[in-house]
C-alpha positions, 0 to 999 in steps of 0.5 A: 054075776052082776054087771059090776063084776062083769065090768071088772072081769073085763077091765082087769085083763084089759088094763093088764095087757095095756100096761104090759105093752105100754113101753112099746107104745111109748116114744123111744126117747122117753123110756119109763118116764126117763128122757133119753137122747135118740142115740141112747135108745138102744142102750143095754140097760134100756133093753134089759129093763124092757124085758124085765118089765114085760115078764113082770107085768105079764105075770101080774096080769095073768095072776090078777085075771085068774084071781078075778075069775075065781072071786067073781064066782062068789059075786064079791064085786068089791074084791074084783075092784080091789084086784084091779087096783092092786094090778095097776099098782103092781104094774106101776111099781114095775115101771118105777123100778125100771125107771130107777135103773135107767135113770141111774145109768143115765146119770152115771153116763152123763147121756146129755153131755155135749148135746144141744137141748132144744124146746120146739113149738108149733106156731101154727097151732093157734093160727090153724088149731085142730078141729074138735070132732064135735059130731062124734058127740051125737051118738052119746047124746042120742043114747042119753035122749033115748034113755030119758024118753024110754024112762019117761014112757015107762014112768020110772023114777030112777031115770034121772040116775041113769041119764045123769050118769050118762051126762056126767060121763059125756061131759067129763070126757068131752071137757078133758078132750077140750082141755087137750085140744087147747094144750100145746102139742107134744113135739120132738126137737129132732123132727119138729115138722113131721112130729107136729103133723103126726100129732095132729093125726094122733089127736084126731084119732084118739078123740074119735075113739074116746068119744066112741067109747063114751057113746058105748058106755052110755049104751051100756048104761041104757041096757042096764036101765032096760034090764032094771026096768024089766024091758028084758030079763036076760039069763045065763050068758045074756046077763053079759049083754049090757057089758058088750058095748063097753068091752067093744069101746075098750077094744077100739080105744086099745087098738087106736092107742097101739096103732098110733103110739105116744103122740102118734110116733108110730104113724108114718110120714107127716112132714118134710124131714129133709128140710129139718135135716138140712137145717141141722135138726138131727143135732138137736135133742129134747130138753132133759126135764126129768126133774119136773116128773115125779116117779115119771108119772106126775108133772109139777112145774110152777114155771110152766103155764101149761095146764095139760101136758103129754104123759111120759109113760103110755099114751095120754095126757096129765095135769101140771100139778104146779098150775093151781088151775089143775087143782080146780079141775080135780076138785070139779071132777071129784065134787060132781059124783060126790055131790050126787052121792050125798044128794042120793043119801039125803033124799033116801034114794 
């Protein structure tokens, strides 16, 4: 069984479990990509769709995991990747189905009637921006440097390929995190001060976990390089050794995501809620902006200058496709690996 097949064997159950629990880690006021008022979060239609989603995605995850274990015995690496894509597509299909039911009930009941829709902003974000945890990049860069040194000592021509992959992963996710750090925080109108404090804690925890995952991915690439360079020759269970750091990084990131929740809503404390309540904050609700979200997943708003916004389903961020700069970012992300592949084919490596 190849390292690529083992990676798919790990990611299929990981993404299956993560997508299954996504409604639990998404803020109650954003259900399946639908914005709902706080007093409607316990609506029967939402409870019904959450239960249906859990059962459907659990069944999809079990079936896909069983399928990938079955085809993995035959070493067909492309089948495991196809199963992963089908699993994600099926789970997102379950999400869209639940979204349609909730959106229909919301429209029929006019859930936002009589509510004061409000947009809040954290004015301290520019004066006192959160610090990017740059020192957490040191392990990833150290592993890359070790790959270059070991490859040079062993006089291996494919050192550039492994080190280049490590640099690409490190640069890609560092760049994405920097975009997130310079984007506006995702705050709740009814609890602005507390949600701002929670978001800062969430952002720091997520960035550290993501950079730790990057370092562990680089370590996986280093172990794969050592095996290719015949520094060690694993057999049997030992063949899974290169995947252990990657698996550990996924587990760490998943644990942080489950603990913090979307924008840190599962974290405790972090603000003077009493002050907001005294000012009548509980009468406010977030703006109903569903029209800008396609299928609850893709954000398109040409009037919004933001490049990156908080995702509506799960934990993370997404690009504003109404901003032309986002297409440049997408082009840059795609162009680098495509260019490397073309160069590799041109020089016959």
